[in-house]
RONU-819566 format. One record per residue: y, z, x of N, C-alpha, C, O, CB in turn. Coordinates in steps of 0.2 Angstrom, whole numbers, plus 5000, padded with zeros to 4 digits. Each point is the difference from the previous one (the first is absolute). Last residue first. Glycine has a CB too. Layout:
% RONU-819566
YZXYZXYZXYZXYZX
...
END
This chain:
% RONU-819566
565054486174500050064995499450045000499950054996500849894997
499249855021500550004994499950064996499550004996500549885004
498650055020500650045001500550014995500550035000499349945011
498249894990499850074999500650055001500050064998498949915005
501549774989499750035005499950084999500350024995500249905013
499649874974500450055003499650045005499450015000501150004989
498649814998500549975006500450065003500349995005499749904989
498550144987499649995006500449975006499850015006499349974987
501850074985499950065004499649995006500150035005499950034984
500449754997500650035003499950065004500350015005500349944985
497649964999500249955005500650035004500149995006499449914988
499750214987499550015006500349965006500050025005499050004987
502149964987500150065003499650015007500350025005500050034983
499349764998500750005004500250065003500250005006500149924986
497850084995499849965006500749995004500050015006499049944988
501150164985499750055005499849965007500150035005499450034985
501449824991500550055003499750045005500450025005500249984984
498049855000500549965004500550055003500250005006499649904987
498750194992499749995006500449965005500050015006498949994988
501950044984500050065004499649995007500350025005499750054984
500049754996500750015002500050065004500350005005500149954985
497550015000500249955005500750015003500150005006499149924989
500150214986499750025006500149955006500150035006499050034987
501749884986500450055003499750035006500450025005499950014983
498549815001500649975003500450055003500349995005499649924987
498250164996499849975007500649975003500150015006498849974990
501550094982499850065005499949985007500250035005499450044985
500649774993500750025002499950065004500450015005500149964984
497549945002500349965005500750025002500249995006499249924989
499550224988499750005007500349965005500050025006498950014988
501949954984500250065003499750015007500350035005499950024984
499149774999500749995002500250065003500350005006499949914986
497750104998500049965006500749995003500150005006498949954990
500850184983499850035006499949965007500350025005499150054987
501949934984499849955004499850035007500450005005500349914989
500450194986499250004999499849945004499549964999500550094990
502350045006499849935001499349994999499849944998501250055009
499950234992500249964994499849935001499749974995501250105003
498350065021500150044994500149954994499549984997500950125009
499349835016499450044999500050034993499550024997500450005016
502049864995499449954999499450044998499649984996500949945012
501450204997500149974994499449954999499849994994501550025007
498950115019499850044995500149974993499650014996500850085011
500349795012499350015000499750044994499549994997500650005016
502349984990499649944997499350015001499649974995501449965009
500350245004500050004993499749944997499750004995501450065006
499049965023499650054997500050004992499550014997500750065013
501349795002499349975000499550054997499649994997500749955013
502150084980499849995007499249985000499750004995501350085010
501249914975499350015003500049995007500349965003499250014986
502350094993500149985007499350015003499950055004501349974997
499150044976500449935001500049985007500249945001500550104989
498350175002499649944998500449945000499749954999499750124994
501650145014499950004993499649944998500049984994501050075005
499850045023500149934998499949994993500249954997499550015013
499950255001500749985001500249934998500549994998499450085012
497850014987500550054997500749985001500450004995498850095007
499149785008499850004993500550054996500349984995498550005008
501349995021500349944996499950004993500449984996499449965014
499350255003500749995000500349944997500450014996499550055014
497749974991500350054996500849995000500350004995498750085007
499649775012499949994992500450054996500449984996498549985007
500949915024500250064996499949984992500149954998500750095011
498749845013499650014995500150054995499650034996499649935011
502249995012499849944997499650004994500049964996500150005016
500550245000500649974995499849934998500249994994500650085012
497850045010499950034994500549974995499950004994499650105011
500749815017499349994997499950034993499949974995499650025016
502550045003500049934997499349994996500049984994500749985015
499850255003500449994994499949934997499950004994501050075011
498049995015499850054995500449994994499850034995499950055014
500849785009499449984997499850054995499749984994499949975016
502350105002500149944995499449984997500049984994500949985014
499150215008500350024994500149944995499950014994500650095012
498749865016499550034996500250034993499749994995499850045016
502149865004499449954997499550044996499849984995500449955015
501550205000500349964995499549954997499949994994501250025012
498250125013500150044994500349964994499850014994500350105013
499749795014499450014997500050044994499649994995499950005016
502649985001499749954996499350004998499949984994500949965013
500750215007499750024993499849944996499850014994500950105006
500349865021499550055002499750034993499450025001501350015009
501149804990499449975004499450065000499449985000501449935006
501350154984499649964996499449975004499450004997501649974996
500650175018499650034995499549964996499450015000501650074999
500449825019499650065002499650034995499450005000501550025008
500749794989499649995006499650055002499649995005501449954998
500350074976499649935001499649995006499549975000501549994993
500350255003499549994995499649935001499450004999501450074993
501049975023499450055001499550004994499450005002501450075004
501149804992499649975005499450055002499549985001501649965003
500550134979499649944998499549975005499549984999501450004993
500750195014499450034995499649944998499450015000501350094996
500549865027500350024993499350024996499549995002501549934998
499350095027499749964995500350034993500050065000499049915007
501350115017500649984996499749954995500449954997500450075012
497950115007500249945002500549964995500149945001498850055005
500250224989500450015006500249945004500450005004498950104997
499449904978500750024999500450015007500649995000499050064989
498149905012500449944997500750024999500549965001498550004994
499550215012500249955005500449944998500549985003498550065003
500250114978500550035004500249965005500649995002499150124995
498549824992500549994995500750035004500549975000498750044990
498750035020500249925001500649994995500449965002498450015001
500250244996500450005007500249925001500549995003498950115002
499149974977500750004998500550005007500649994999499150064990
497749875004500450045006500749994999500349955002498850035006
498950014973500549975003500350045006500250064998500049874991
498150134994499849985007500549975004499949985006498950014990
501550054981499950075003499849995007500150055004499650004985
500749764998500650035002499950075003500350025005500349924987
497649944998500249965006500650045003500150005006499549894989
499550204985499550015005500249965007499950025005499349994986
502249974989500150075003499550005006500150035005500350024984
499449764998500650005004500150065004500250015005500349914987
497750074992499949975007500649995004499950005006499249944989
501250174984499550035004499849965007500150045005499450014984
502149874994500250055004499550035004500250025006500650014985
498649814993500449975006500350055004500049995006500349924987
498550154988499549965004500449965006499749995004499650004986
501950144993499750045005499549965004499950025006500250084986
501049784991500550025005499650055005500149995006500949994987
498349924985499749985006500450025006499749995006499749924989
501350134982499350025001499749995007499650045002500349934986
502449975007499950074999499250025001499950055003501149954989
499549775008500350035006499950085000499850035005501149874996
498549984979499549995006500350035006499650035004499949874991
501950104986499450054999499549995006499850055002500449944986
501749875012500250075001499450044999499950055004501349934992
498549804999500150015007500250075002499750035005500749854995
499450064977499350005004500150015007499650045003499949884988
502450054997499750074998499350005003499950065003500849954987
500549795012500350055004499750074999499950045005501149894995
498349884987499750005007500350055004499750035004500149854995
500350184976500249955004499650005006499750055002501549954993
498850174987499749944998500349935003500049954997499750114992
501950145012499350014999499849934998500349964997499850165000
502249915006499650005006499350004999499649965004501350105001
501549904981499349995000499750005007500049945003500250004985
502050205004499849945004499249994999499750055001501349975007
500850114974499550005005499849945003500149944997499550154997
502949954997499350004997499550005005500249985006500349954984
501850095016500050014993499450014996499950034995501249925006
499750105027499749954995500150034993500050064999499149905010
501850175008499949935004499749954996500249945001499750135009
500650174984500449954998500049935003500449964999500350134998
498150135005500549995004500549954998500549995003498850055006
498750004979500450065000500650005004500650024998498450045000
499449765002500450004994500550064999500550004998498649944997
499450055024500549945000500450004994500649995000498749955007
498950224993500650025005500549945000500650025000498650055007
498949884980500450064997500650025005500550014997498450034997
499549805014500549974995500450064996500649984999498649924999
499250175018500549965003500549974995500650005001498549975008
499050164984500550045003500649965003500550015000498650075003
499649824976499850045005500650035004500650004998498449935003
500749914979500250074999499950055006500050064999499849914989
499549805014500749994997500350074999500650015000499149884995
498550115025500049974993500750004997500550045002498350004996
500550055024500449934999499949974993500349954999499550035013
499350244996500650005003500449934998500650004999498950075011
498349984982500550054997500749995003500550024997498550065001
499249805011500249974994500550054997500549974997498449985001
500050125021500649955002500249974993500649984999498949995012
498850184987500650045002500549955002500650014999498750085006
498649834989500450024994500650045002500550004997498450004997
499649935023500349954998500550014993500549985000498549955005
499750245006500549985004500449944997500650005001498850055009
498650024979500650054999500649985005500550014997498650085000
499049785006500349994993500550054999500549984997498449974999
499850075023500549945001500349994993500649985000498849975010
499850304997499749934998500549955000500650014998498650054995
501050155024500149984993499749934998500149965004501050124996
498950025022499750054996500149984992499650044996500550055014
501049795007499349985000499650054996499449984998500749965013
502250104994499949954994499349985000499849984994501349985007
499550185017500050034994499949954994499650024996501150085008
499849865020499349994998499950034993499549984996500150035015
502550005001499849934999499349994997499949964996500850025014
500150244995500449974994499949934999500049974994500950115009
498150035015499750024994500449974994499749994995499950125011
501249855016499449964998499750024994499749964996500150025016
501950154996500349944998499449954998500149964995500950055012
498450205002500450014994500249934997499949994994500450135009
498849885019499550014995500350014993499749984995499650075014
502249945009499749944999499550004994499949964996500350005016
501050225000500349984994499649944997500149984994501050075009
498550055019499850054994500349984993499850034996500250065013
500549785011499350004998499850054995499649984996500249985015
502749934990499650055004499350004998499849994994501250085008
500249714992500150074998499650045005499649975004500650004984
499849785011500550035005500250084998500450035003500149854998
497949984986499850005007500550035005499850035006499549874992
501250074979499550055001499850015007499950055003499749934985
502049855007500250074999499550055001500250055003500649904989
498549835008500450015006500350075000500050045004500349844997
498550044980499650015005500450025007499850055003499349884992
502250004987499650064998499650025006500050065002500049914985
501049825015500550065001499750074998500150055003500949874995
497649894997500250005007500550065002499850045004500049834997
499550074976499550045004500250015007499950055003499349914989
502149904992500150074999499550055004500250055001500149914987
499749805015500750025000500150074999500450045003499949854993
497550025002500250005007500750035001500250045004499149864999
499950064975499750065003500150005008500150065002499049944990
501649814996500450064998499750065003500450055001499849894988
498749865016500750005003500350074998500450035004499749844997
497950094988499950015007500750015004500050055004498949894995
501149994979499850075000499950025007500350055002499249944987
500949785007500650044999499950085000500450045003500149864991
497649955007500450005006500750045000500250035005499349854997
499250114979499650045005500449995007500150055003498849934991
501949904987500150074999499650045006500350055002499949934985
499449795013500750015001500250085000500350025004500049864991
497550045000500150005007500850015001500150045005499049884997
500350074976499650065003500150005007500250055003499049944989
501849834995500350074999499650065003500450045003500049914986
498649835013500750005003500350074999500350035005499849854994
498050084989499850015007500750015004500050045005498949894993
501350024980499850075000499850015008500250055002499449954986
501049785006500650054999499850075001500450045003500249884990
497749925006500449995006500650055000500250035006499449854995
499150114980499650035005500450005007500150055003498849924991
502049914987500050074999499750045005500250055003499749924985
500149795013500750035002500050084999500350045003500249854994
497649925008500050064996500750045001499950055004498849964995
500949725005500050065003500150064995500349994995500149965016
498549824981500750025003499850075003499550034999501249914992
498049834995500050065005500750025002500449955001498450025003
500249914972500349995007500050065004500050064997500749854997
498450044983499650025006500349985006499749995005499349994988
501850014983499949945004499650015006499949955004501150004991
499550244990500049944996499849935003499649974997501450094997
499150175016499550004995500049944995499649994996500550135004
500549915028500350004993499549994994499649965001501449995005
498650175018499949944997500350004993499950054996499049945010
501550145020499950014993499949934997500349955002500350164997
499350045027500149944996499950014992499750054998500049885012
500050245008500649965002500249944996500649985000499150065011
498550114983500450055004500749965002500550034999498450035005
499249834985500550034996500450055003500650024998498749964993
498849925020500549954998500650034996500649985002498449934998
499250235005500449995006500549944999500650005003498450045004
499650014975500450065002500449995006500650015000498550064995
499349764999500650004995500450065002500649995000498849954991
498449985018500650015004500650014996500649995003498849955007
497850114985500649954999500650035004500050055003499649934985
497650085003500550005006500549944998499949954997499250085011
499550144976500149935001500549995005500650014999499049964989
499650244999499849985007499949935000499449975001500050145000
502450044986499449964998499849975007500449975004500050004984
501250265006499949935003499349974998499650044997501150005013
501350164981499449995004500049935002500549965000498950134993
502049954986500050045006499349985003499549984997501350114998
499649814985500350064999499950055006499850054999499949934988
499549785013500650004995500350074999500650004999498749914995
499750025030499750004993500650014995500650015002498450055003
501149815020500150064996499750004993499949954997501250055009
497949905018500449984994500150064996499650044999499849855000
500450105029499650004993500449984995500649995000498650095004
501449985019499749935000499649994994499649954999500450055013
501150204993500549955000499749935000500449964999500350125008
497950114994500350004994500549945000500149974995499750155003
499349945022499549974996500349984993499949954998499150115009
502250085008500049935003499549954995500249954999500150095013
499850204984500749964998500049935002500249964996500450155005
497650025007499949994992500649964998500049964996499350155003
500849965023499549954999499949984993500049944998499450095012
501950164995500449935002499549945000500249954997500550125011
498450154987500549984995500349935002500249964996500050165001
498449975020499649984994500549984994499949944998499250145005
501750015018499849935001499749974993500149954998499750065015
500850224988500649965002499849934999500349964997500150135010
498050084989500650024996500649965001500550004996499050115005
498349855010499950004993500750024996500149974994498750065008
501249965022499649944998500050004992500149944997499250065014
501650195001500549945000499649944997500449954998500150105013
498350144990500550014995500549945000500249974995499750155006
498349895015499849994993500550004995500049964995498950095008
501650015019499949934999499849984994500149954997499650045015
500550244993500649974999500049924999500349974996500150125011
497550034997500350024994500749974999500249974994499250135006
499549865021499749974994500350024994500249954996498850055010
501550095016500549954997499749974994500449974996500050015015
498350175002500650044998500549954996500350024995499550065014
498349835002499850044994500650044997500050004994498850015011
501649865015499949964994499750044994500249984994499649925014
500450225012500749984997499949954994500450014996500150005016
497550064999500350054997500749984997500250024994499250065013
499549775006499750004994500350064996500149994994498849965011
501850035017500349944996499750004993500349994995499849945015
499150235006500750014998500349954995500350014995499950065016
497749895000500050054995500650024997500150014994498950035012
501049815011499749974994500050054995500149984994499349935013
501250165014500649964997499749974993500450004995500149985017
498050145001500450054997500649964997500250024994499550065015
498749795003499750034994500550054997500150004993498849995012
501849925015500049954995499750034994500249984994499749935015
500150235009500749994998500049954994500450004995500150035016
497550015001500250054995500749994997500150024994499150065013
500149775009499649994994500250064995500049984994499149955012
501850085016500349954996499749994993500349994995500149955016
498750205007500550034995500349954996500350024994499950075015
497349874998500650005004500650034995499949994994499849915013
497650174992500549954998500750005003500250065001499149944988
498550105024500450014994500449954998500249965005499850164999
497649865008500750005002500450024993499849974995500049945014
497650184997500449944997500750015002500350055000498949934990
498450105020500750034999500449934998500049965003499950145005
END
């Protein structure tokens, strides 16, 4: 009569079998991430280190000229080196407008989310539906809707001239301000959704306690509401900042080609410029900026305790 195997061995075998099953189920998703996400990034990185061909494409001769040209430029007459002012100004404009878009979305999104979170439960779904509806429309259509409002013959200028406040149309379109307005309109729902998710879990009895202790509205906002919904503010800021940094459609339409951002510069290099290595280097640079923003978010969110919102 042989001794039966101990129960621990059966548990170990079952755990190994379950682990193999999980890896088999994850294999299709991992393959998609490897070939559909990591693969193109690897190709872009390789292209950034090659020589541009005359009419687009690359020549398989390794060089670092593309990375050099991202931030520096060489004079065509005397070969002197200088900073690439055009690229640096575009990078600065992109970061500046992205930060301003994030701040604008917080300014308009915070009271919107607070208003929805303080409505009766049976009304919140209706208000959230109104916030989500713009996602059902193509971003190009939404951008042209803003153009119709702010162009010289648009609704705003027509009303201002009809009321006699101005004698001639105000040039709003094709400026940085118009790009800012368009991006705030496009990305505002991405700020409202995480803010609402944080405020919905907010214990409003704490707000009432603040008022009972004779705190002003600003003190209640600064000392009670903001600390509790800070994770939602951070998450919404990342959701707005990252896509606005690489925005292409809105700056192209609202800026008219005069106010380029990083996305437009990358498209220009792959298209009219026919300098694929430089476009690839700019793409990787944009990815690096996004990664820095995400790392800052992770570090900030990691410092937040589990009791925040």
